[in-house]
Structures are given as structure tokens and as C-alpha cells.
TORPA-4810 file (N, C-alpha, C, O; in nm, 3 decimals):
<nodes>
NODE_1_-1.562_2.405_0.257_-1.689_2.359_0.204_-1.678_2.210_0.174_-1.593_2.167_0.096_M
NODE_2_-1.765_2.132_0.235_-1.763_1.986_0.218_-1.815_1.947_0.080_-1.898_2.015_0.021_A
NODE_3_-1.764_1.835_0.031_-1.814_1.783_-0.097_-1.954_1.726_-0.080_-1.989_1.673_0.026_L
NODE_4_-2.031_1.737_-0.183_-2.165_1.680_-0.187_-2.156_1.527_-0.176_-2.072_1.465_-0.241_D
NODE_5_-2.241_1.468_-0.094_-2.237_1.322_-0.071_-2.264_1.243_-0.199_-2.211_1.133_-0.216_R
NODE_6_-2.344_1.296_-0.290_-2.367_1.227_-0.417_-2.241_1.226_-0.502_-2.214_1.129_-0.572_D
NODE_7_-2.163_1.333_-0.496_-2.037_1.339_-0.570_-1.938_1.238_-0.514_-1.867_1.171_-0.589_L
NODE_8_-1.933_1.227_-0.382_-1.842_1.132_-0.318_-1.870_0.989_-0.365_-1.778_0.908_-0.376_I
NODE_9_-1.995_0.958_-0.393_-2.032_0.823_-0.437_-1.980_0.791_-0.576_-1.965_0.673_-0.610_K
NODE_10_-1.951_0.893_-0.659_-1.915_0.865_-0.798_-1.774_0.908_-0.839_-1.727_0.869_-0.946_I
NODE_11_-1.707_0.986_-0.756_-1.577_1.039_-0.797_-1.468_0.931_-0.785_-1.463_0.856_-0.688_I
NODE_12_-1.382_0.926_-0.888_-1.276_0.825_-0.894_-1.145_0.891_-0.937_-1.144_1.003_-0.987_A
NODE_13_-1.037_0.820_-0.915_-0.905_0.867_-0.957_-0.901_0.874_-1.110_-0.942_0.779_-1.176_C
NODE_14_-0.853_0.984_-1.166_-0.846_0.995_-1.312_-0.739_0.905_-1.374_-0.740_0.882_-1.495_P
NODE_15_-0.648_0.855_-1.293_-0.540_0.772_-1.346_-0.577_0.625_-1.347_-0.572_0.561_-1.452_I
NODE_16_-0.615_0.570_-1.231_-0.644_0.427_-1.226_-0.793_0.395_-1.213_-0.832_0.278_-1.206_D
NODE_17_-0.876_0.499_-1.209_-1.023_0.485_-1.203_-1.074_0.418_-1.076_-1.189_0.376_-1.070_K
NODE_18_-0.988_0.407_-0.975_-1.026_0.345_-0.849_-1.079_0.446_-0.748_-1.086_0.566_-0.775_G
NODE_19_-1.116_0.395_-0.633_-1.171_0.480_-0.528_-1.062_0.568_-0.466_-0.943_0.541_-0.479_S
NODE_20_-1.108_0.671_-0.399_-1.021_0.766_-0.331_-1.063_0.776_-0.186_-1.173_0.734_-0.149_L
NODE_21_-0.977_0.831_-0.105_-1.010_0.861_0.034_-1.031_1.011_0.044_-0.945_1.089_0.005_M
NODE_22_-1.147_1.050_0.098_-1.182_1.191_0.111_-1.155_1.238_0.253_-1.209_1.183_0.349_Y
NODE_23_-1.069_1.339_0.265_-1.037_1.401_0.393_-1.098_1.540_0.393_-1.040_1.635_0.341_F
NODE_24_-1.215_1.551_0.453_-1.288_1.678_0.450_-1.209_1.790_0.516_-1.203_1.901_0.463_E
NODE_25_-1.147_1.763_0.631_-1.076_1.868_0.703_-0.949_1.914_0.632_-0.900_2.024_0.659_D
NODE_26_-0.894_1.832_0.543_-0.775_1.869_0.467_-0.809_1.915_0.325_-0.721_1.953_0.248_E
NODE_27_-0.938_1.910_0.293_-0.985_1.948_0.159_-0.901_1.877_0.051_-0.840_1.940_-0.035_M
NODE_28_-0.901_1.743_0.061_-0.821_1.663_-0.032_-0.884_1.526_-0.054_-0.956_1.474_0.031_A
NODE_29_-0.854_1.471_-0.170_-0.886_1.333_-0.205_-0.753_1.262_-0.225_-0.661_1.319_-0.284_L
NODE_30_-0.742_1.139_-0.176_-0.615_1.069_-0.179_-0.630_0.929_-0.238_-0.721_0.855_-0.202_Y
NODE_31_-0.538_0.895_-0.328_-0.531_0.760_-0.383_-0.411_0.690_-0.318_-0.297_0.717_-0.355_N
NODE_32_-0.436_0.602_-0.221_-0.323_0.537_-0.153_-0.248_0.437_-0.241_-0.131_0.407_-0.215_P
NODE_33_-0.312_0.387_-0.346_-0.245_0.292_-0.435_-0.133_0.361_-0.514_-0.026_0.303_-0.536_R
NODE_34_-0.158_0.483_-0.557_-0.061_0.559_-0.636_0.009_0.667_-0.554_0.102_0.732_-0.602_L
NODE_35_-0.036_0.685_-0.430_0.017_0.788_-0.341_0.004_0.928_-0.403_0.098_1.008_-0.401_R
NODE_36_-0.114_0.953_-0.456_-0.142_1.083_-0.520_-0.256_1.152_-0.445_-0.359_1.091_-0.416_R
NODE_37_-0.234_1.281_-0.415_-0.335_1.361_-0.346_-0.386_1.469_-0.441_-0.309_1.541_-0.505_R
NODE_38_-0.519_1.478_-0.448_-0.586_1.576_-0.532_-0.647_1.684_-0.443_-0.722_1.652_-0.351_Y
NODE_39_-0.617_1.811_-0.470_-0.672_1.917_-0.386_-0.819_1.944_-0.418_-0.868_1.912_-0.526_P
NODE_40_-0.886_2.003_-0.321_-1.022_2.051_-0.340_-1.015_2.201_-0.318_-0.981_2.247_-0.209_I
NODE_41_-1.048_2.277_-0.421_-1.040_2.423_-0.413_-1.179_2.483_-0.429_-1.249_2.456_-0.527_R
NODE_42_-1.218_2.564_-0.334_-1.350_2.628_-0.336_-1.462_2.525_-0.354_-1.561_2.551_-0.422_D
NODE_43_-1.444_2.409_-0.291_-1.545_2.305_-0.297_-1.546_2.223_-0.424_-1.635_2.140_-0.444_G
NODE_44_-1.446_2.244_-0.510_-1.438_2.172_-0.639_-1.312_2.086_-0.641_-1.202_2.139_-0.629_I
NODE_45_-1.328_1.955_-0.657_-1.209_1.868_-0.667_-1.131_1.897_-0.795_-1.189_1.906_-0.903_P
NODE_46_-1.002_1.912_-0.781_-0.914_1.933_-0.897_-0.861_1.796_-0.936_-0.763_1.747_-0.879_V
NODE_47_-0.926_1.734_-1.034_-0.898_1.596_-1.069_-0.811_1.583_-1.195_-0.830_1.493_-1.276_M
NODE_48_-0.717_1.674_-1.209_-0.622_1.668_-1.320_-0.496_1.596_-1.272_-0.436_1.635_-1.172_L
NODE_49_-0.459_1.491_-1.342_-0.345_1.410_-1.300_-0.218_1.494_-1.284_-0.141_1.470_-1.191_A
NODE_50_-0.197_1.590_-1.371_-0.076_1.670_-1.364_-0.075_1.768_-1.246_0.029_1.824_-1.213_Q
NODE_51_-0.189_1.789_-1.182_-0.195_1.877_-1.066_-0.199_1.800_-0.933_-0.202_1.861_-0.826_Q
NODE_52_-0.199_1.669_-0.940_-0.197_1.588_-0.819_-0.057_1.592_-0.758_0.043_1.606_-0.829_A
NODE_53_-0.052_1.581_-0.626_0.074_1.580_-0.554_0.111_1.436_-0.519_0.029_1.361_-0.466_E
NODE_54_0.234_1.397_-0.550_0.283_1.265_-0.512_0.340_1.275_-0.371_0.424_1.360_-0.342_T
NODE_55_0.293_1.187_-0.282_0.331_1.195_-0.142_0.446_1.102_-0.108_0.462_0.995_-0.166_L
NODE_56_0.527_1.145_-0.012_0.636_1.062_0.035_0.583_0.960_0.137_0.465_0.962_0.173_D
NODE_57_0.670_0.872_0.180_0.633_0.762_0.269_0.570_0.811_0.400_0.470_0.756_0.445_E
NODE_58_0.628_0.913_0.459_0.578_0.959_0.589_0.439_1.021_0.577_0.354_0.999_0.664_S
NODE_59_0.415_1.096_0.473_0.282_1.156_0.455_0.179_1.048_0.421_0.065_1.054_0.468_E
NODE_60_0.218_0.950_0.340_0.130_0.837_0.311_0.093_0.764_0.441_-0.024_0.733_0.464_H
NODE_61_0.193_0.737_0.523_0.167_0.668_0.650_0.074_0.748_0.739_-0.015_0.691_0.803_D
NODE_62_0.092_0.879_0.745_0.006_0.964_0.827_-0.139_0.955_0.781_-0.230_0.942_0.862_R
NODE_63_-0.159_0.963_0.650_-0.295_0.955_0.598_-0.356_0.817_0.619_-0.475_0.805_0.648_L
NODE_64_-0.277_0.713_0.605_-0.330_0.579_0.625_-0.368_0.555_0.771_-0.463_0.481_0.799_M
NODE_65_-0.297_0.616_0.864_-0.336_0.608_1.005_-0.471_0.677_1.025_-0.554_0.630_1.103_L
NODE_66_-0.492_0.786_0.956_-0.620_0.856_0.966_-0.732_0.772_0.905_-0.844_0.771_0.956_R
NODE_67_-0.702_0.702_0.795_-0.801_0.613_0.734_-0.841_0.505_0.834_-0.960_0.479_0.855_V
NODE_68_-0.741_0.443_0.897_-0.768_0.337_0.995_-0.847_0.389_1.115_-0.924_0.315_1.176_E
NODE_69_-0.829_0.517_1.148_-0.902_0.577_1.260_-1.043_0.622_1.222_-1.120_0.667_1.307_A
NODE_70_-1.076_0.607_1.093_-1.210_0.644_1.048_-1.225_0.792_1.014_-1.336_0.844_1.009_G
NODE_71_-1.113_0.859_0.989_-1.116_1.002_0.959_-1.131_1.034_0.811_-1.120_1.150_0.772_D
NODE_72_-1.156_0.934_0.729_-1.172_0.955_0.586_-1.294_0.878_0.535_-1.338_0.781_0.597_A
NODE_73_-1.346_0.923_0.423_-1.460_0.858_0.358_-1.412_0.804_0.224_-1.349_0.876_0.147_V
NODE_74_-1.442_0.678_0.197_-1.405_0.616_0.069_-1.506_0.654_-0.038_-1.627_0.646_-0.016_R
NODE_75_-1.455_0.696_-0.153_-1.543_0.726_-0.266_-1.585_0.596_-0.334_-1.532_0.489_-0.305_T
NODE_76_-1.678_0.607_-0.423_-1.730_0.492_-0.501_-1.796_0.387_-0.411_-1.800_0.269_-0.446_L
NODE_77_-1.848_0.429_-0.297_-1.914_0.331_-0.210_-2.059_0.367_-0.185_-2.129_0.295_-0.114_S
</nodes>
């Protein structure tokens, strides 16, 4: 289930309050500055800092390649 476009415009990282990258097909929001991925469960973003996953270098690089390819939507825009 895709996130509502109005929600994408306002959702921010709970830690640094910055924008996130939304990967609809992976049901995740990603903060590349902190390398933290937030899951989306049943269409609801889980925006609790303690439930975010910290990504390693290779996973960060993979997601950033997808961002460059246009496969993600930036929040707060």
C-alpha cells in the first residue's frame, strides 16, 4: 500500500527533522544523512528512532544508486 502523497509532503526524520527518501516498492523511508531506514507496515510509517535500521555501506550505496536513477521520492518537497 503506497503512502498518501500529502503525507509524503510533510513526513520527516524523527532524529534530525530532515527529508527522507521514500521507496514505495521496498515499503521504506530512508535518511541517507544518518543511514537510517524506517519501515512502512500496513501502509503506516514506523517513525520511532529505536525501530529504525542502521544500514551498512553497501546497502547505503545501493539505495543511493536508486535515488540517482529516480526510483525514490523525497519527502518535505
